[in-house]
N, C-alpha and C positions, 0 to 999 in steps of 0.2 A: 816400128821398123820400116826401112825404106826401101824403094824397089827402083830399079832401073836408073836413071841418072838423077834421083832425087839428091838436094844438097842441104844442109842447115849450117848456119853461121855458128861459128865457134861459142860465141857469148849466149846464143840462143840453147845450145846443147849444155854448157856448162848449168844452166837454170834448168834445162830438162831433166837431167839427170841427178838434181839436187845439189851440186857441187857449190853452186853460187845461189843464194836467194834471190837477187834482184840483177838486174842488167848494169846497174854501176858496181854492184860488187864482183860481178864477172868482169867488168872491163879494167877494175883494179888488178885482178889476179893476172889477168894477159898481160896487162901493160908493165905488170911487176917482173914480168920473166918467169913465173912460177909454174907456167902451162907449156907441155911439150904436146905436140901432134907428131905421131911415127918418130920420137927419139930426136925431135930437133925443137929447141925453144920456139914459141911462136908468140909473137906480138902483136899481131893483127887479129881485132876482136871479129872482123868482116870475114875471117877467112874460111872459106866453103868446104865443108867436110862431105865425105860420101860415104859409103858403106865398105867398111873394111878399114878405116882410118883409126887409129889408137890414140887415143888424149888420155896423158896422164897428168894428174894435178896432186901433190902431197902425198905421193906415194900410193895414190889408187888409180887403176888402169879402167879406162871405159873403152869399149869398142862399138863404133858407130856400124849399125845393124840397118 
């Protein structure tokens, strides 16, 4: 759970929720265009996520809290 203005990088978030097992796997998923943030395809693995952002990958939705 994040409070205030804390952020987490997209690749780190994918590993944290278990969508990717390694940073390399997360990078390939993101660069492959299969990750959406707030309904937009996101190809930047360094994208900073904040509380309330929704990440969708392979039909699963994760909300940053």
